[in-house]
C-alpha positions as CSV (number, residue, x, y, z in Angstrom):
1,M,-17.6,-3.5,-36.8
2,I,-15.2,-4.2,-39.6
3,Q,-16.0,-2.7,-43.0
4,V,-14.7,-5.0,-45.8
5,T,-14.4,-3.4,-49.2
6,R,-12.8,-5.4,-52.1
7,K,-11.5,-3.8,-55.2
8,D,-13.3,-4.5,-58.5
9,A,-11.3,-5.5,-61.6
10,K,-11.4,-2.1,-63.3
11,E,-12.0,0.1,-60.3
12,S,-9.6,3.0,-59.5
13,L,-8.1,3.4,-56.1
14,E,-9.9,6.7,-55.6
15,N,-13.3,5.0,-56.2
16,L,-12.4,2.3,-53.8
17,I,-11.5,4.8,-51.1
18,R,-14.7,6.7,-51.8
19,R,-16.8,3.6,-51.5
20,F,-15.1,2.6,-48.2
21,N,-15.6,6.0,-46.7
22,K,-19.2,6.0,-47.7
23,K,-19.7,2.6,-46.0
24,V,-18.0,3.7,-42.8
25,Q,-20.1,6.9,-42.7
26,Q,-23.4,5.0,-43.2
27,S,-22.5,2.4,-40.6
28,G,-22.1,5.1,-37.9
29,V,-18.9,3.6,-36.5
30,L,-17.0,7.0,-36.5
31,A,-19.9,8.9,-35.0
32,E,-20.1,6.3,-32.2
33,A,-16.4,6.4,-31.6
34,K,-16.4,10.2,-31.3
35,T,-19.2,10.2,-28.8
36,N,-17.4,7.6,-26.7
37,Q,-14.0,9.2,-27.0
38,Y,-14.2,11.0,-23.7
39,F,-16.0,9.9,-20.6
40,E,-18.9,12.1,-19.7
41,K,-20.6,12.0,-16.3
42,P,-24.3,11.1,-16.4
43,I,-25.2,14.4,-14.8
44,S,-23.5,16.4,-17.5
45,K,-25.3,14.3,-20.1
46,R,-28.6,15.2,-18.6
47,E,-27.7,18.8,-18.4
48,R,-26.7,18.9,-22.0
49,R,-30.0,17.3,-23.1
50,E,-32.0,19.8,-21.0
51,K,-30.1,22.7,-22.5
52,A,-30.7,21.3,-26.0
53,I,-34.4,21.0,-25.3
54,I,-34.5,24.6,-24.1
55,K,-32.5,25.8,-27.1
56,K,-34.9,24.0,-29.5
57,Q,-38.0,25.5,-27.8
58,R,-36.5,29.0,-28.0
59,K,-35.7,28.6,-31.6
60,N,-39.2,27.3,-32.4
61,D,-40.7,30.2,-30.5
62,K,-38.6,32.7,-32.3
63,Q,-39.5,31.2,-35.7
64,R,-43.2,31.4,-34.7
65,R,-42.9,35.0,-33.7
66,I,-41.1,35.9,-37.0
67,K,-43.9,34.2,-39.0
68,L,-46.5,36.2,-37.0
69,G,-44.6,39.4,-37.4
70,I,-44.1,39.9,-33.7
71,R,-40.7,41.1,-32.5
C-alpha cells in the first residue's frame, strides 16, 4: 500500500511529515512488515499463542486474587 500525502499551500514540512507518519501508523503497513520480517515456523507460532493465553490467564487470576485480598 502506497501512502500519498500532498503538501498544502501554507503547510510546514514538519506538519507534512507528521501527517504522513500518522497515515502510515493508522494503515498498519509497518506493523505488518515487522511481523513478516522473519519467517516463523507454524509450530512456533502456535506455541507463542499458547504461551500468551497462559500468561493472560495467570495475569487475570493474579488480579482477581489481589481484588479478593488473597495472596
